[in-house]
C-alpha positions in Angstrom: -29.4 19.9 15.0 -29.0 16.2 15.9 -26.6 14.1 13.9 -26.4 10.4 13.9 -23.0 8.8 13.0 -23.0 5.2 12.1 -19.9 3.2 13.1 -17.7 2.3 16.0 -14.1 3.2 15.1 -11.6 6.0 15.3 -13.0 7.5 12.1 -16.5 7.8 13.7 -14.9 9.2 16.9 -13.2 11.9 14.8 -16.4 12.6 13.0 -18.3 12.9 16.2 -15.8 15.5 17.6 -15.9 17.5 14.4 -19.7 17.5 14.2 -20.1 18.3 17.9 -18.6 21.7 17.3 -22.2 22.8 16.2 -24.5 19.8 16.8 -25.5 17.1 19.3 -24.1 13.8 18.1 -25.2 10.2 18.8 -23.0 7.4 17.5 -24.5 4.0 16.8 -23.1 1.7 18.1 -20.0 3.7 18.9 -17.4 2.6 21.5 -16.6 3.3 25.1 -14.1 6.0 24.4 -16.6 8.3 22.6 -19.2 9.7 25.0 -18.6 13.1 26.4 -19.1 16.8 25.6 -17.4 19.0 23.1 -15.6 22.2 23.9 -18.6 24.1 22.6 -21.0 22.2 25.0 -22.6 19.8 22.6 -23.2 16.2 23.7 -21.6 13.1 22.1 -23.4 9.9 23.1 -23.6 6.3 22.0 -26.6 4.1 21.4 -27.0 0.4 20.5 -30.4 0.8 18.7 -30.6 0.0 14.9 -30.1 3.2 12.8 -33.6 2.9 11.4 -35.0 3.5 14.9 -33.1 6.6 15.7 -34.4 10.1 14.9 -31.9 12.6 13.5 -31.7 15.6 11.2 -28.6 14.2 9.5 -27.1 10.7 9.2 -23.4 10.2 8.4 -22.5 6.6 7.6 -18.9 5.8 8.5 -18.0 2.3 7.3 -18.4 0.9 3.9 -20.2 -2.4 4.7 -23.6 -0.8 5.7 -23.5 1.3 2.5 -22.9 -1.7 0.3 -25.7 -3.5 2.1 -28.1 -0.6 1.3 -28.4 1.3 4.6 -28.4 4.6 2.8 -31.4 3.5 0.7 -33.4 2.3 3.7 -32.8 5.5 5.7 -33.7 7.7 2.7 -36.9 5.7 2.3 -37.8 6.8 5.8 -37.3 10.5 4.8 -33.9 10.9 6.4 -31.0 13.1 5.1 -28.0 10.8 4.6 -24.4 11.5 3.8 -23.5 8.2 2.0 -24.4 6.7 -1.3 -27.1 4.1 -2.0 -26.2 0.5 -2.7 -25.9 1.1 -6.4 -23.2 3.8 -5.9 -21.6 1.9 -3.0 -20.7 -0.9 -5.6 -17.7 1.3 -6.4 -16.1 -0.1 -3.2 -18.2 -3.3 -2.9 -16.8 -4.6 -6.2 -13.4 -3.7 -7.5 -14.4 -5.2 -10.8 -17.4 -2.8 -11.0 -15.2 0.1 -10.0 -12.7 -0.7 -12.8 -15.5 -1.0 -15.3 -16.9 2.4 -14.4 -13.5 3.9 -14.5 -12.9 2.5 -18.0 -16.2 3.7 -19.3 -15.5 7.2 -17.9 -12.0 7.2 -19.4 -10.4 7.6 -16.0 -6.6 7.0 -16.1 -6.0 3.9 -14.1 -4.1 0.5 -14.3 -5.0 -2.0 -16.9 -6.8 -5.0 -15.4 -8.4 -8.4 -15.9 -11.1 -10.1 -13.7 -11.1 -13.8 -12.9 -13.3 -16.2 -10.9 -11.5 -19.4 -11.9 -8.1 -20.4 -10.6 -6.8 -21.9 -13.8 -7.4 -18.9 -16.0 -6.1 -16.5 -13.3 -2.9 -18.5 -13.0 -2.4 -18.6 -16.8 -2.8 -14.8 -16.9 -0.2 -14.4 -14.1 2.3 -16.5 -16.0 1.9 -14.3 -19.0 2.4 -11.1 -17.0 5.6 -9.4 -16.0 6.2 -8.7 -12.3 5.4 -7.1 -9.9 1.9 -8.7 -9.6 -1.0 -6.8 -8.1 -3.9 -9.0 -6.9 -7.0 -7.7 -5.3 -10.1 -9.3 -3.9 -13.2 -8.1 -5.7 -15.3 -7.7 -2.5 -14.8 -6.0 0.8 -11.7 -7.1 2.8 -11.1 -4.3 5.4 -8.2 -3.0 3.5 -6.3 -6.3 3.6 -7.3 -7.9 0.3 -4.4 -6.5 -1.8 -1.1 -8.3 -2.5 1.7 -6.7 -4.4 4.6 -9.0 -5.0 7.5 -9.6 -7.5 7.4 -13.3 -6.7 5.3 -15.4 -9.1 5.0 -18.3 -6.7 3.6 -16.1 -4.0 1.2 -14.5 -6.5 0.0 -17.9 -7.6 -0.6 -19.0 -4.0 -2.5 -15.8 -3.2 -4.8 -16.1 -6.2 -5.5 -19.7 -5.3 -6.2 -18.9 -1.7 -8.6 -16.1 -2.6 -10.5 -17.8 -5.4 -11.0 -20.9 -3.3 -12.5 -18.8 -0.5 -9.7 -19.7 1.9 -8.5 -16.1 2.4 -11.6 -13.9 2.4 -14.6 -16.3 1.9 -17.1 -15.1 -0.6 -15.5 -11.6 -0.9 -12.4 -13.2 -2.5 -14.0 -15.6 -5.0 -13.4 -13.1 -7.7 -10.1 -11.3 -8.1 -8.8 -8.3 -10.1 -5.3 -8.6 -11.4 -3.9 -5.3 -12.3 -0.9 -3.7 -14.0 1.5 -2.4 -11.3 1.7 1.4 -11.0 4.7 3.1 -9.4 4.7 6.5 -7.7 3.7 8.4 -4.6 0.3 7.6 -3.3 -2.1 10.2 -1.8 -5.8 10.2 -0.8 -8.4 12.7 -2.2 -11.7 12.8 -0.4 -14.4 14.6 -2.4 -17.9 15.6 -1.2 -20.5 14.8 -3.9 -24.1 16.1 -3.9 -25.2 14.1 -6.8 -24.1 16.5 -9.6 -21.2 18.5 -8.2 -18.1 17.5 -6.2 -15.7 19.6 -4.0 -12.4 18.3 -2.6 -11.4 18.2 1.0 -7.7 18.7 1.9 -5.4 16.1 0.4 -3.9 13.5 2.8 -1.3 10.8 2.7 -1.9 7.5 4.5 0.5 4.7 5.4 -1.0 1.3 4.6 1.7 -1.1 5.4 2.3 -2.2 9.0 6.0 -1.5 9.3 8.3 1.5 8.8 9.5 2.1 5.3 6.3 0.7 3.8 7.4 -2.8 4.7 5.2 -5.7 5.7 1.5 -6.6 4.9 -1.2 -4.2 4.1 -3.4 -2.9 6.9 -6.5 -0.8 7.3 -4.0 2.1 7.8 -1.2 2.8 10.2 -1.2 6.6 10.1 -1.7 9.7 7.9 -0.9 13.3 7.6 -2.3 16.4 5.9 -1.4 18.6 4.1 0.8 16.7 1.6 3.8 18.9 0.8 5.0 17.0 -2.3 1.5 17.2 -4.0 0.8 20.7 -5.2 -2.8 22.1 -5.7 -2.6 21.3 -9.4 -2.7 17.6 -8.4 -6.1 18.1 -6.8 -7.3 20.0 -9.8 -6.1 17.3 -12.2 -7.7 14.5 -10.1 -11.0 16.3 -9.9 -11.1 17.0 -13.6 -9.8 13.7 -14.9 -11.0 11.2 -12.2 -13.8 12.4 -9.8 -16.0 14.5 -12.1 -16.0 12.0 -15.1 -16.9 9.2 -12.6 -19.9 11.2 -11.4 -21.0 11.8 -15.0 -20.7 8.0 -15.7 -22.7 7.2 -12.6 -25.4 9.6 -13.6 -25.5 8.0 -17.1 -26.1 4.7 -15.3 -29.0 6.3 -13.3 -27.0 6.5 -10.0 -27.2 9.7 -8.0 -24.1 9.7 -5.8 -24.5 11.7 -2.6 -21.7 11.3 -0.1 -17.9 11.1 0.1 -16.0 9.7 -2.9 -12.5 8.7 -1.7 -10.0 8.4 -4.6 -6.8 6.7 -3.9 -4.3 8.3 -6.3 -0.9 7.3 -7.7 1.3 10.2 -8.8 3.1 8.5 -11.6 5.6 9.9 -14.1 2.7 9.9 -16.6 0.4 11.9 -14.4 -2.3 11.2 -11.8 -3.8 7.7 -12.0 -6.6 6.1 -10.0 -5.7 3.3 -7.6 -9.1 2.7 -6.1 -12.4 4.3 -5.1 -13.9 4.1 -1.6 -17.4 5.3 -0.9 -16.9 6.9 2.5 -14.4 8.9 4.5 -11.1 7.1 4.9 -9.6 5.9 8.2 -7.1 7.3 9.3 -7.5 10.1 6.7 -10.6 11.4 8.5 -8.6 12.0 11.6 -6.2 14.5 9.8 -8.6 16.0 7.2 -11.5 17.1 9.3 -9.4 19.2 11.7 -8.3 21.3 8.7 -11.9 22.1 7.6 -12.9 25.6 8.8 -16.4 26.5 9.6 -19.4 24.4 10.4 -18.8 20.7 9.4 -22.4 19.8 10.2 -23.9 22.4 7.8 -21.3 21.4 5.2 -22.3 17.7 5.4 -26.0 18.6 5.5 -25.8 20.7 2.4 -24.1 17.9 0.5 -26.5 15.2 1.7 -29.4 17.4 0.7 -28.2 17.7 -2.9 -27.1 21.3 -2.6 -23.4 21.1 -1.9 -21.0 24.1 -1.5 -18.8 25.3 -4.4 -15.7 24.9 -2.2 -14.6 23.9 1.3 -13.0 26.5 3.5 -9.8 25.3 5.2 -7.5 26.6 7.9 -3.7 26.8 7.8 -3.0 24.0 10.3 -1.4 20.6 9.8 -2.4 17.3 11.3 -0.6 14.0 11.9 -2.2 10.7 13.0 -0.3 7.7 14.3 -2.2 4.4 14.8 -1.4 2.2 17.7 -2.2 -1.4 17.1 -2.0 -4.7 19.0 0.8 -7.1 18.7 0.3 -9.4 15.7 -1.9 -6.9 13.7 -3.0 -7.4 10.9 -2.8 -11.1 11.7 -4.3 -12.7 14.9 -4.1 -10.5 17.9 -4.4 -10.6 21.7 -7.1 -8.5 23.3 -7.8 -7.5 26.9 -4.5 -5.6 27.7 -4.9 -2.5 30.0 -4.3 0.8 28.3 -2.6 3.6 30.4 -1.6 7.2 29.7 -4.8 8.2 27.8 -5.5 11.2 30.1 -2.0 12.5 29.9 -1.9 12.1 26.1 -5.2 13.9 25.6 -4.0 16.8 27.8 -1.2 17.7 25.3 -1.9 20.8 23.2 -3.7 20.0 20.0 -3.8 16.2 20.7 -6.9 14.0 20.4 -6.8 10.2 21.0 -9.5 8.6 19.0 -10.7 5.2 20.1 -11.2 2.3 17.7 -10.4 -1.2 19.2 -10.8 -0.4 22.9 -13.5 -1.0 25.6 -14.0 -0.2 29.3 -13.5 -3.2 31.7 -13.5 -2.8 35.5 -12.9 0.9 35.1 -10.0 0.6 32.8 -9.7 0.9 29.0 -8.4 -2.4 27.5 -7.5 -3.4 24.0 -10.4 -4.9 22.0 -9.3 -4.9 18.3 -6.4 -4.7 15.9 -6.1 -1.0 15.5 -6.7 0.3 19.0 -6.2 4.0 19.0 -5.6 6.8 16.4 -3.4 9.4 18.1 -3.8 12.7 16.3 -2.1 16.0 16.8 -2.9 19.4 15.1 -0.4 22.3 15.0 0.6 25.2 12.8 3.4 23.2 11.1 3.5 19.6 10.0 6.8 19.0 11.8 5.3 20.3 15.1 2.2 18.2 14.7 4.4 15.1 14.1 6.4 15.8 17.3 3.3 16.2 19.4 1.7 13.1 18.0 4.7 10.9 18.9 5.0 12.6 22.3 1.4 11.5 22.9 2.0 8.0 21.5 4.9 7.5 23.9 2.6 8.4 26.9 0.1 5.7 26.0 1.1 2.2 27.0 -0.3 -1.3 26.6 1.4 -4.7 26.2 2.5 -5.5 22.7 1.6 -2.0 21.3 3.0 -1.5 17.8 3.1 1.6 15.7 5.1 3.0 12.8 7.8 5.5 13.7 8.0 7.2 10.3 4.6 8.9 9.8 5.3 12.3 8.2 9.0 11.8 8.9 10.1 14.0 6.0 7.5 16.7 5.3 9.3 18.0 2.3 9.6 14.9 0.1 7.6 11.6 -0.2 8.7 9.0 2.4 8.8 6.4 -0.4 7.7 5.5 -3.8 5.2 2.7 -3.7 3.9 0.1 -6.1 0.2 -0.6 -6.3 
């Protein structure tokens, strides 16, 4: 089987490695760190051609933007089998206001909210609201469009900046202001075949740039799976109260959702509540979830994309930890072009894979070429061992200004912190 993966980041690199256990994989456009051959002898290659011009038995769409823009629809119109929703289903991520409306209609437990496109009415709402304030861009913002703050002045400035287009352009000209939720946050990725959904292993990701969940939100600074403080009943409750009712509501609206539904969950004192939906595999959750899936990932994805998904996903007993290495200044302005060393030594460690994101080859060397540069992932029998290996690999990799969190999976028995979202 030939599989086409759409995207260019560490998530797509991890997807390619998992799929290449049983299939030849081509990634469009991919990046310079991806090409090679799997341990099973399958090829991983990259190509710059538009997805519509590439023949494949299965297409897996990595990023959200192409899905929101209707790539899944265009490929299905050509008779291709696609893991990823059409533009109608992708609105769950493309518009936070739409997502909240669907959740409300499906009676999904989530934060109370209000939607604004005018600065004046949004500021009036903030002034009537008790802190902390949660403000989200309606459109896509690469994981950086959320502000949580106890400071009214900062909240007012953020709303004004977003609604005037200063912060995120057109994506920010409508905002969702939510009730703050407090608890431990986890990520549930479910495979949906249009009518049924099955969960992948639960993960915890770390969104803020600094240790202790301090600093601005990012696209993700690390992740681990499994999640020791979230028992299996959490998955069962989330599937029953959040994922499955959402699929029912989508079908009621005439939307057949085939792909991955990512549910960001808050484990509050009142039970599991939905933070947000994404319409694709998460990054860096993909890097720690796929290594725990047993069996043929290609066949699993093909069955789901064909509308005949499995009743459950087989998993192994391993644990995985991913640490993201980013350039200095991320998530703000960054410097590119710094030489990366130590990649070969890191990849040689047992159970370690270095997935490339913001890197490229220049004059025979890998250099930095993005905010999140590498996703250093380790798999082992125990989470503590996987964490130790991941950080051993991180310390072998060097580039000027490298920044990473030092507390990913620090305490595997209890949550590292209780967040507000």
